[in-house]
Every structure is written in structure tokens, then in C-alpha cells.
C-alpha positions as CSV (number, residue, x, y, z in Angstrom):
1,M,3.6,4.7,60.1
2,E,7.3,4.8,60.7
3,D,8.1,3.5,57.3
4,A,5.9,6.1,55.6
5,A,7.6,8.9,57.7
6,A,11.1,7.7,56.9
7,R,10.1,7.5,53.2
8,R,8.8,11.1,53.3
9,E,12.0,12.3,54.9
10,R,14.1,10.6,52.2
11,L,12.0,12.2,49.5
12,K,12.4,15.6,51.0
13,A,16.2,15.2,51.1
14,L,16.3,14.1,47.5
15,K,14.2,17.1,46.4
16,Q,16.4,19.5,48.3
17,A,19.5,17.9,46.8
18,A,18.2,18.1,43.3
19,Q,17.1,21.7,43.7
20,L,20.7,22.5,45.0
21,V,22.2,20.8,42.0
22,D,19.8,22.5,39.6
23,S,20.5,25.9,41.0
24,G,24.1,25.6,39.9
25,G,26.0,24.9,43.0
26,G,25.0,25.6,46.5
27,D,27.0,23.8,49.3
28,Q,28.4,20.5,48.2
29,E,28.7,19.8,52.0
30,A,25.0,20.4,52.4
31,V,24.2,17.9,49.7
32,A,26.6,15.5,51.3
33,A,25.1,16.0,54.6
34,A,21.6,15.0,53.5
35,P,20.5,11.6,54.9
36,S,20.4,10.0,51.4
37,A,23.4,11.7,50.0
38,A,24.5,8.7,47.8
39,Q,21.0,8.5,46.2
40,G,20.9,12.3,45.7
41,A,24.3,12.5,44.2
42,A,23.5,9.7,41.7
43,A,20.3,11.6,40.7
44,A,22.3,14.7,40.4
45,R,24.9,13.1,38.1
46,E,22.1,11.8,35.9
47,A,20.5,15.2,35.8
48,E,23.8,16.8,34.8
49,Q,24.5,14.5,31.9
50,P,22.3,15.0,29.0
51,A,20.4,11.8,28.2
52,E,21.5,10.2,25.0
53,K,18.7,10.0,22.5
54,P,18.0,6.7,20.8
55,M,19.1,6.5,17.2
56,L,16.1,6.3,15.1
57,K,15.8,4.0,12.0
58,F,13.3,5.0,9.3
59,R,12.7,2.6,6.5
60,N,9.5,4.0,5.0
61,Y,9.6,7.6,6.2
62,V,11.7,10.3,4.4
63,V,12.9,12.7,7.1
64,K,12.2,16.3,6.1
65,D,14.1,18.0,9.0
66,E,17.4,16.3,9.1
67,K,19.1,19.0,11.3
68,N,16.9,18.4,14.3
69,I,16.2,14.7,13.9
70,Q,19.4,12.4,14.0
71,H,18.5,9.1,12.3
72,E,20.2,6.3,10.7
73,K,19.5,5.7,7.0
74,V,18.5,2.1,6.3
75,A,18.7,0.7,2.8
76,P,15.2,-0.2,1.5
77,A,14.5,-4.1,1.8
78,Q,15.1,-6.0,-1.4
79,P,13.0,-9.0,-2.2
80,P,14.9,-12.3,-2.7
81,Q,15.9,-13.1,-6.2
82,I,14.1,-16.2,-7.5
83,A,15.7,-18.0,-10.5
84,E,13.2,-18.7,-13.3
85,P,12.8,-22.4,-14.1
86,E,14.1,-23.4,-17.5
87,I,11.7,-25.1,-19.8
88,G,13.2,-27.8,-22.0
89,T,10.4,-27.9,-24.5
90,K,8.0,-25.4,-25.6
91,P,4.3,-26.0,-24.8
92,E,3.5,-25.7,-28.5
93,D,5.6,-28.7,-29.4
94,A,3.9,-31.0,-26.8
95,D,0.9,-33.2,-27.6
96,E,-2.4,-32.1,-26.3
97,E,-2.8,-35.2,-24.1
98,E,0.5,-34.3,-22.4
99,L,-0.6,-30.8,-21.8
100,L,-3.9,-31.8,-20.4
101,A,-2.4,-34.4,-18.2
102,S,0.1,-32.0,-16.7
103,V,-2.4,-29.1,-16.2
104,A,-5.6,-31.0,-15.4
105,P,-6.3,-31.5,-11.7
106,K,-7.6,-34.7,-10.2
107,K,-11.0,-35.8,-11.2
108,A,-13.7,-35.0,-8.7
109,N,-14.6,-38.6,-8.1
110,W,-11.0,-40.0,-7.5
111,D,-11.8,-40.7,-3.8
112,L,-14.9,-42.6,-4.8
113,K,-12.9,-44.8,-7.1
114,R,-10.4,-45.6,-4.5
115,E,-13.2,-46.5,-2.0
116,V,-14.9,-48.8,-4.5
117,A,-11.8,-50.4,-6.2
118,P,-11.6,-53.4,-3.6
119,R,-15.3,-54.3,-4.2
120,L,-14.9,-54.0,-8.0
121,A,-11.8,-56.3,-7.9
122,K,-14.1,-58.8,-5.9
123,L,-16.9,-58.6,-8.5
124,E,-14.3,-59.0,-11.3
125,R,-13.1,-62.3,-9.8
126,R,-16.7,-63.6,-9.4
127,T,-17.5,-62.6,-13.0
128,Q,-14.5,-64.6,-14.3
129,R,-15.6,-67.6,-12.3
130,A,-19.2,-67.3,-13.5
131,L,-18.0,-66.9,-17.1
132,V,-15.8,-70.0,-16.9
133,Q,-18.7,-72.0,-15.3
134,M,-21.0,-70.9,-18.1
135,L,-18.5,-71.9,-20.8
136,L,-18.1,-75.4,-19.1
137,Q,-21.9,-75.8,-19.0
138,E,-22.3,-74.9,-22.6
139,E,-19.5,-77.3,-23.7
140,Q,-21.2,-80.1,-21.7
141,Q,-24.5,-79.3,-23.5
142,R,-22.8,-79.3,-26.9
143,L,-21.3,-82.7,-26.1
144,Q,-24.5,-84.3,-25.0
145,Q,-26.2,-83.1,-28.1
146,E,-23.4,-84.5,-30.3
147,G,-23.7,-87.7,-28.2
148,G,-20.1,-87.8,-27.2
149,V,-18.6,-88.5,-23.9
150,A,-17.3,-85.7,-21.9
151,D,-13.7,-85.7,-21.2
């Protein structure tokens, strides 16, 4: 309770000091005699000095009343300049195949081909072995029909 009472007294002293300063004078000794004179004087100095208004920056708004509103004029934002890429050959001069290859996206089944490629390679090797084996059998049969000896 003592803290609340002390706080109330300080607030009363501040109010009185502010009223004395606002009224235009009064006794400076009375203001100094207040229990929180340092705080009251600081508050009084702040009240005497006009608060500085922040400088406004308008980018998209055109101020109509420039006399009452102080603002800083900001130049409109400029997009970055992008250099156009130079094309060596005209598209009309290129072959149709080159145009299609440069423009066409990947085929829809490119991932399936990637997945199946190892299996296809294995089957290709088996197929080659089977063909060689069939050719050897046919040659042996031909030699037997001719009556010759197989080398």
C-alpha cells in the first residue's frame, strides 16, 4: 500500500508541475520544490518544445495539400534494365528438326525409358548370344547334310 500511496503523490506532483508550466509561468521555486522536480522539469521541457513531425515519403500518393503536409518527394521506382539476348541465326533459316529439338519438351515417357534401359541391355545381350548359338547350330546341320567334318 505504501508503494501505491507514494506513486499517487508523485503523479499529483507531476500534474501540478505540468499545470504550472502550461499556465505560463508560476513560481519556478514551487516547481523545483515538488518531490519529483527532475521528472517534472523534464516533462515540462518536452512539453515546451514542439514535437518534430516525421518526414513522410509518398511513392504512390500525390499530395494535394503541400502547404500543410511536409513530405519528401521520392522518385518512382524503375525496373532493372534487362539486355535482350542476341540471336545469331533467324528461326526461318534453321531446319525444322533443329527448331523442334530446341522447342520440344522431354517426351512423357522419358522416365520409363530410363527405368527400363538396364533390362533392355540385358535382354539385348541374351538375344545376341541366342542368335550366335542358332547360327552355330544351323552351320552344324549344314555340315552334317553335306557330309563334311565340323571344324
